FIDOTI-770144 format. One record per residue (C-alpha): x, y, z; residue number from 1. Coordinates in nm, 3 decimals. Layout:
<sites>
SITE       c1       c2       c3   nr
SITE        X        Y        Z  NUM
...
</sites>
This chain:
<sites>
SITE       c1       c2       c3   nr
SITE    5.172    3.427   -7.296    1
SITE    5.049    3.546   -7.633    2
SITE    5.182    3.886   -7.745    3
SITE    5.038    4.095   -8.027    4
SITE    5.323    4.300   -8.173    5
SITE    5.313    4.600   -8.403    6
SITE    5.587    4.459   -8.629    7
SITE    5.588    4.717   -8.905    8
SITE    5.946    4.823   -8.830    9
SITE    6.065    4.462   -8.854   10
SITE    5.909    4.400   -9.194   11
SITE    5.972    4.746   -9.339   12
SITE    6.138    4.752   -9.684   13
SITE    6.434    4.945   -9.540   14
SITE    6.481    4.818   -9.185   15
SITE    6.630    5.074   -8.948   16
SITE    6.745    5.068   -8.586   17
SITE    6.410    5.002   -8.420   18
SITE    6.337    4.706   -8.647   19
SITE    6.682    4.555   -8.592   20
SITE    6.654    4.602   -8.216   21
SITE    6.314    4.434   -8.209   22
SITE    6.450    4.129   -8.389   23
SITE    6.735    4.099   -8.139   24
SITE    6.500    4.154   -7.845   25
SITE    6.235    3.903   -7.945   26
SITE    6.485    3.637   -8.045   27
SITE    6.629    3.653   -7.694   28
SITE    6.286    3.676   -7.525   29
SITE    6.155    3.372   -7.713   30
SITE    6.472    3.182   -7.633   31
SITE    6.413    3.246   -7.264   32
SITE    6.036    3.189   -7.288   33
SITE    5.997    2.925   -7.562   34
SITE    5.629    2.867   -7.473   35
SITE    5.536    3.227   -7.554   36
SITE    5.373    3.310   -7.888   37
SITE    5.396    3.634   -8.085   38
SITE    5.146    3.751   -8.345   39
SITE    5.352    3.998   -8.549   40
SITE    5.111    4.231   -8.731   41
SITE    5.251    4.419   -9.029   42
SITE    5.154    4.590   -9.354   43
SITE    5.422    4.456   -9.588   44
SITE    5.322    4.262   -9.896   45
SITE    5.301    3.893   -9.794   46
SITE    5.548    3.788  -10.064   47
SITE    5.805    4.035   -9.929   48
SITE    5.801    3.906   -9.570   49
SITE    6.107    3.710   -9.463   50
SITE    5.962    3.460   -9.219   51
SITE    6.312    3.352   -9.117   52
SITE    6.377    3.681   -8.941   53
SITE    6.216    3.564   -8.618   54
SITE    6.188    3.238   -8.419   55
SITE    5.916    2.984   -8.495   56
SITE    5.705    3.117   -8.208   57
SITE    5.659    3.441   -8.405   58
SITE    5.380    3.438   -8.662   59
SITE    5.378    3.724   -8.918   60
SITE    5.023    3.843   -8.981   61
SITE    4.950    4.068   -9.279   62
SITE    4.697    4.327   -9.172   63
SITE    4.588    4.583   -9.428   64
SITE    4.333    4.862   -9.419   65
SITE    4.243    4.993   -9.766   66
SITE    4.189    5.365   -9.779   67
SITE    4.365    5.414   -9.445   68
SITE    4.345    5.774   -9.330   69
SITE    4.460    5.947   -9.013   70
SITE    4.656    5.636   -8.913   71
SITE    4.341    5.434   -8.847   72
SITE    4.547    5.115   -8.891   73
SITE    4.734    5.182   -8.571   74
SITE    4.459    5.365   -8.387   75
SITE    4.183    5.105   -8.441   76
SITE    4.267    4.822   -8.680   77
SITE    4.568    4.694   -8.485   78
SITE    4.404    4.686   -8.140   79
SITE    4.095    4.517   -8.287   80
SITE    4.313    4.249   -8.447   81
SITE    4.509    4.205   -8.124   82
SITE    4.188    4.162   -7.925   83
SITE    4.043    3.914   -8.176   84
SITE    4.367    3.713   -8.178   85
SITE    4.326    3.635   -7.809   86
SITE    4.653    3.807   -7.720   87
SITE    4.726    3.877   -7.356   88
SITE    4.927    4.193   -7.429   89
SITE    4.970    4.437   -7.717   90
SITE    5.324    4.571   -7.762   91
SITE    5.361    4.897   -7.955   92
SITE    5.739    4.936   -7.991   93
SITE    5.789    5.256   -8.188   94
SITE    5.680    5.568   -7.995   95
SITE    5.312    5.550   -8.092   96
SITE    5.008    5.382   -7.942   97
SITE    4.645    5.313   -8.039   98
SITE    4.353    5.535   -7.946   99
SITE    4.165    5.228   -7.824  100
SITE    4.329    4.973   -7.594  101
SITE    4.097    4.675   -7.541  102
SITE    4.378    4.462   -7.393  103
SITE    4.676    4.552   -7.171  104
SITE    4.917    4.756   -7.380  105
SITE    5.291    4.814   -7.342  106
SITE    5.429    5.114   -7.532  107
SITE    5.800    5.162   -7.597  108
SITE    5.886    5.531   -7.618  109
SITE    6.240    5.561   -7.747  110
SITE    6.270    5.937   -7.755  111
SITE    6.089    6.269   -7.782  112
SITE    6.289    6.388   -8.083  113
SITE    5.996    6.542   -8.277  114
SITE    5.923    6.764   -7.977  115
SITE    6.282    6.889   -7.956  116
SITE    6.264    7.046   -8.302  117
SITE    6.042    7.358   -8.304  118
SITE    5.992    7.326   -8.679  119
SITE    5.851    6.976   -8.637  120
SITE    5.669    7.017   -8.308  121
SITE    5.419    7.264   -8.448  122
SITE    5.338    7.066   -8.762  123
SITE    5.039    6.830   -8.789  124
SITE    5.282    6.540   -8.755  125
SITE    5.436    6.689   -8.441  126
SITE    5.098    6.753   -8.282  127
SITE    4.984    6.398   -8.356  128
SITE    5.305    6.267   -8.202  129
SITE    5.255    6.474   -7.887  130
SITE    4.893    6.358   -7.853  131
SITE    5.005    5.997   -7.887  132
SITE    5.271    6.041   -7.619  133
SITE    5.021    6.201   -7.382  134
SITE    4.775    5.921   -7.445  135
SITE    5.040    5.655   -7.384  136
SITE    5.145    5.819   -7.057  137
SITE    4.783    5.842   -6.946  138
SITE    4.634    5.512   -7.061  139
SITE    4.899    5.251   -7.148  140
SITE    4.940    4.971   -6.897  141
SITE    5.316    5.019   -6.896  142
SITE    5.581    5.233   -7.065  143
SITE    5.931    5.119   -7.160  144
SITE    6.215    5.356   -7.253  145
SITE    6.575    5.275   -7.348  146
SITE    6.723    5.552   -7.133  147
SITE    6.660    5.715   -6.797  148
SITE    6.680    6.047   -6.979  149
SITE    6.367    5.970   -7.184  150
SITE    6.184    5.807   -6.895  151
SITE    6.246    6.108   -6.670  152
SITE    6.115    6.343   -6.939  153
SITE    5.796    6.140   -6.968  154
SITE    5.744    6.174   -6.594  155
SITE    5.832    6.545   -6.577  156
SITE    5.669    6.670   -6.897  157
SITE    5.377    6.429   -6.947  158
SITE    5.294    6.325   -6.590  159
SITE    5.370    5.959   -6.658  160
SITE    5.337    5.738   -6.351  161
SITE    5.697    5.645   -6.256  162
SITE    5.564    5.315   -6.122  163
SITE    5.448    5.225   -6.474  164
SITE    5.762    5.335   -6.659  165
SITE    6.065    5.108   -6.692  166
SITE    6.412    5.193   -6.821  167
SITE    6.533    4.910   -7.042  168
SITE    6.861    4.982   -7.219  169
SITE    6.919    4.834   -7.561  170
SITE    7.230    4.635   -7.645  171
SITE    7.461    4.641   -7.946  172
SITE    7.328    4.522   -8.279  173
SITE    7.397    4.148   -8.296  174
SITE    7.482    4.189   -8.661  175
SITE    7.766    4.428   -8.576  176
SITE    8.114    4.288   -8.510  177
SITE    8.470    4.409   -8.535  178
SITE    8.607    4.355   -8.887  179
SITE    8.981    4.301   -8.932  180
SITE    9.235    4.163   -9.178  181
SITE    9.150    4.099   -9.540  182
SITE    8.778    4.156   -9.490  183
SITE    8.849    4.506   -9.357  184
SITE    9.105    4.578   -9.629  185
SITE    8.856    4.479   -9.900  186
SITE    8.597    4.729   -9.776  187
SITE    8.849    5.010   -9.724  188
SITE    8.986    4.950  -10.075  189
SITE    8.635    4.963  -10.217  190
SITE    8.580    5.297  -10.045  191
SITE    8.932    5.417  -10.135  192
SITE    9.021    5.490   -9.773  193
SITE    9.400    5.517   -9.753  194
SITE    9.455    5.729   -9.443  195
SITE    9.319    5.753   -9.089  196
SITE    8.964    5.880   -9.081  197
SITE    8.687    6.004   -8.855  198
SITE    8.347    5.854   -8.932  199
SITE    8.018    6.039   -8.896  200
SITE    7.675    5.897   -8.969  201
SITE    7.518    6.196   -9.134  202
SITE    7.156    6.274   -9.212  203
SITE    6.927    6.546   -9.337  204
SITE    6.783    6.579   -8.988  205
SITE    6.946    6.885   -8.822  206
SITE    6.961    6.703   -8.490  207
SITE    7.243    6.485   -8.625  208
SITE    7.449    6.806   -8.631  209
SITE    7.634    6.722   -8.952  210
SITE    7.672    7.086   -9.052  211
SITE    7.802    7.172   -8.706  212
SITE    8.058    6.894   -8.734  213
SITE    8.180    7.034   -9.067  214
SITE    8.226    7.375   -8.905  215
SITE    8.424    7.213   -8.623  216
SITE    8.639    7.019   -8.870  217
SITE    8.726    7.343   -9.049  218
SITE    8.827    7.499   -8.715  219
SITE    9.090    7.232   -8.639  220
SITE    9.454    7.330   -8.688  221
SITE    9.571    7.246   -9.039  222
SITE    9.871    7.053   -8.912  223
SITE    9.654    6.830   -8.692  224
SITE    9.407    6.758   -8.971  225
SITE    9.647    6.727   -9.264  226
SITE    9.670    6.346   -9.285  227
SITE    9.310    6.275   -9.183  228
SITE    8.979    6.229   -9.362  229
SITE    8.633    6.312   -9.228  230
SITE    8.407    6.049   -9.384  231
SITE    8.036    6.130   -9.368  232
SITE    7.802    5.855   -9.486  233
SITE    7.424    5.828   -9.501  234
SITE    7.342    6.133   -9.710  235
SITE    7.059    6.154   -9.960  236
SITE    7.124    6.352  -10.277  237
SITE    6.954    6.669  -10.157  238
SITE    7.140    6.676   -9.825  239
SITE    7.470    6.595   -9.993  240
SITE    7.428    6.884  -10.237  241
SITE    7.334    7.118   -9.951  242
SITE    7.644    7.021   -9.752  243
SITE    7.865    7.056  -10.058  244
SITE    7.740    7.414  -10.091  245
SITE    7.815    7.468   -9.722  246
SITE    8.169    7.341   -9.774  247
SITE    8.228    7.603  -10.043  248
SITE    8.218    7.857   -9.761  249
SITE    8.472    7.651   -9.564  250
SITE    8.774    7.638   -9.795  251
SITE    8.995    7.539   -9.501  252
SITE    8.788    7.221   -9.442  253
SITE    9.010    6.986   -9.641  254
SITE    8.982    6.609   -9.631  255
SITE    8.601    6.588   -9.617  256
SITE    8.415    6.315   -9.804  257
SITE    8.036    6.330   -9.834  258
SITE    7.896    5.991   -9.927  259
SITE    7.553    5.830   -9.972  260
SITE    7.412    5.552   -9.758  261
SITE    7.663    5.275   -9.689  262
SITE    7.550    4.922   -9.770  263
SITE    7.459    4.744   -9.449  264
SITE    7.727    4.483   -9.513  265
SITE    7.996    4.757   -9.521  266
SITE    7.893    4.948   -9.211  267
SITE    8.070    4.737   -8.946  268
SITE    8.392    4.751   -9.148  269
SITE    8.368    5.128   -9.190  270
SITE    8.323    5.165   -8.813  271
SITE    8.606    4.917   -8.744  272
SITE    8.843    5.101   -8.977  273
SITE    8.772    5.443   -8.828  274
SITE    8.991    5.585   -8.555  275
SITE    8.699    5.790   -8.422  276
SITE    8.321    5.787   -8.447  277
SITE    8.194    6.146   -8.422  278
SITE    7.844    6.144   -8.272  279
SITE    7.758    6.503   -8.171  280
SITE    7.381    6.453   -8.197  281
SITE    7.159    6.723   -8.049  282
SITE    6.872    6.488   -7.959  283
SITE    6.876    6.115   -7.892  284
SITE    6.683    5.853   -7.699  285
SITE    6.967    5.601   -7.669  286
SITE    7.248    5.627   -7.926  287
SITE    7.299    5.274   -8.054  288
SITE    7.596    5.368   -8.282  289
SITE    7.797    5.437   -7.967  290
SITE    7.767    5.069   -7.869  291
SITE    7.842    4.963   -8.225  292
SITE    8.163    5.168   -8.217  293
SITE    8.271    5.005   -7.892  294
SITE    8.202    4.664   -8.045  295
SITE    8.428    4.760   -8.336  296
SITE    8.696    4.898   -8.097  297
SITE    8.664    5.255   -8.220  298
SITE    8.696    5.562   -8.000  299
SITE    8.385    5.779   -7.971  300
SITE    8.316    6.150   -7.940  301
SITE    7.963    6.233   -7.819  302
SITE    7.749    6.533   -7.746  303
SITE    7.765    6.596   -7.373  304
SITE    7.387    6.624   -7.337  305
SITE    7.056    6.434   -7.368  306
SITE    7.094    6.060   -7.305  307
SITE    7.445    6.020   -7.446  308
SITE    7.648    6.078   -7.126  309
SITE    7.416    5.830   -6.948  310
SITE    7.484    5.563   -7.209  311
SITE    7.855    5.637   -7.251  312
SITE    7.927    5.633   -6.879  313
SITE    8.265    5.802   -6.922  314
SITE    8.372    5.579   -7.212  315
SITE    8.342    5.851   -7.478  316
SITE    8.475    6.204   -7.509  317
SITE    8.192    6.455   -7.446  318
SITE    8.184    6.791   -7.623  319
SITE    7.945    7.082   -7.639  320
SITE    7.762    7.010   -7.965  321
SITE    7.634    7.368   -7.995  322
SITE    7.978    7.534   -7.988  323
SITE    8.208    7.501   -8.288  324
SITE    8.513    7.565   -8.072  325
SITE    8.416    7.295   -7.823  326
SITE    8.370    7.032   -8.091  327
SITE    8.689    7.136   -8.269  328
SITE    8.891    7.108   -7.948  329
SITE    8.755    6.759   -7.879  330
SITE    8.818    6.642   -8.234  331
SITE    9.172    6.777   -8.236  332
SITE    9.248    6.602   -7.907  333
SITE    9.136    6.273   -8.057  334
SITE    9.332    6.323   -8.379  335
SITE    9.655    6.407   -8.197  336
SITE    9.635    6.180   -7.892  337
SITE    9.657    5.811   -7.980  338
SITE    9.684    5.704   -7.612  339
SITE    9.356    5.887   -7.548  340
SITE    9.191    5.697   -7.833  341
SITE    9.323    5.365   -7.697  342
SITE    9.203    5.451   -7.346  343
SITE    8.854    5.529   -7.475  344
SITE    8.845    5.201   -7.667  345
SITE    8.940    5.010   -7.351  346
SITE    8.676    5.193   -7.148  347
SITE    8.420    5.129   -7.420  348
SITE    8.485    4.756   -7.423  349
SITE    8.442    4.749   -7.047  350
SITE    8.126    4.962   -7.063  351
SITE    7.983    4.736   -7.333  352
SITE    7.948    4.457   -7.076  353
SITE    7.666    4.657   -6.916  354
SITE    7.454    4.625   -7.231  355
SITE    7.354    4.270   -7.324  356
SITE    7.045    4.135   -7.496  357
SITE    7.005    3.881   -7.216  358
SITE    6.969    4.165   -6.963  359
SITE    6.738    4.358   -7.195  360
SITE    6.520    4.052   -7.257  361
SITE    6.495    3.970   -6.887  362
SITE    6.381    4.323   -6.801  363
SITE    6.126    4.310   -7.082  364
SITE    5.998    3.973   -6.962  365
SITE    5.956    4.114   -6.610  366
SITE    5.741    4.393   -6.749  367
SITE    5.525    4.160   -6.959  368
SITE    5.475    3.911   -6.678  369
SITE    5.389    4.183   -6.427  370
SITE    5.101    4.340   -6.617  371
SITE    4.860    4.048   -6.644  372
SITE    4.712    4.135   -6.306  373
SITE    4.687    4.507   -6.384  374
SITE    4.340    4.622   -6.491  375
SITE    4.294    4.837   -6.799  376
SITE    4.332    5.205   -6.719  377
SITE    4.047    5.442   -6.791  378
SITE    4.113    5.767   -6.967  379
SITE    4.152    6.054   -6.723  380
</sites>
């Protein structure tokens, strides 16, 4: 089989979760199907492409479109290149799909996050996103989602055909492992972390609920919080300044550290050194950091809504992310109850066995092999 892949997230200058997941997925797929070939179309400068990221069966193809407007690269240029390459299937792995689908097309829809934020949904970007989702549900040969939560929303809200929509959970980042001993000490010393801490991966995006977590931290009893640090990493300068102003109104919120993006090589150690990962996100499609925390043997607190309870399966402490008191109660329980933290770590390690790249790759292969006999769908 020859697959045309929209590989922009793999070869992006700052690779994020989708790009990392795609590398792990395709490495495993091409290990299981060594005769398959992948044409990986991207827009990075050719000199910046690391060809060692993927197996030999993957061929990076620079595909530019000068003067690109209205995302014509994805809407028209990519499907034309896929068709001309002789590919059997086009895989669009990042929530968007072309307007024109001359060959069978598989679209991975991770989440519907832009539609959960009223401020984003009614922007031009939000409307384009919604149109793309509707088009994918109507015309794509097959849909893949990393959670039943997202797949069920596609069926209920966009009339996706459940027979053409597969749930395919991700697995933990292969680059993430538990860090111990001197390697851990070196990172903690570099970050000047001398006491137990709760880690939160913050962001400007309100859905990450960083401000809500600060409010909850301030609501914890002083005695319970006295020897702890809340470490928030991943903040750009504007967001950091905004949160610092918010903290001025929370004088009781001691022990908070607001930090910029952590180097990728430090992240596993920071998770491993934390007693708790606080992940009270208001909107998610999977929640990969939960699996990373289990890998690093760290207890997890999650929002008890969207896809997170599905993924956690009882191996994380759920809280109401929209109530300060609910989050504060959950956090205080985790700070004060070491046996609870140990129990959640044990449950997480057991739950982690349900998420492997071999399983993910096999489900993906089943989808790709099943669609060759499916005719192209006509627009309704």
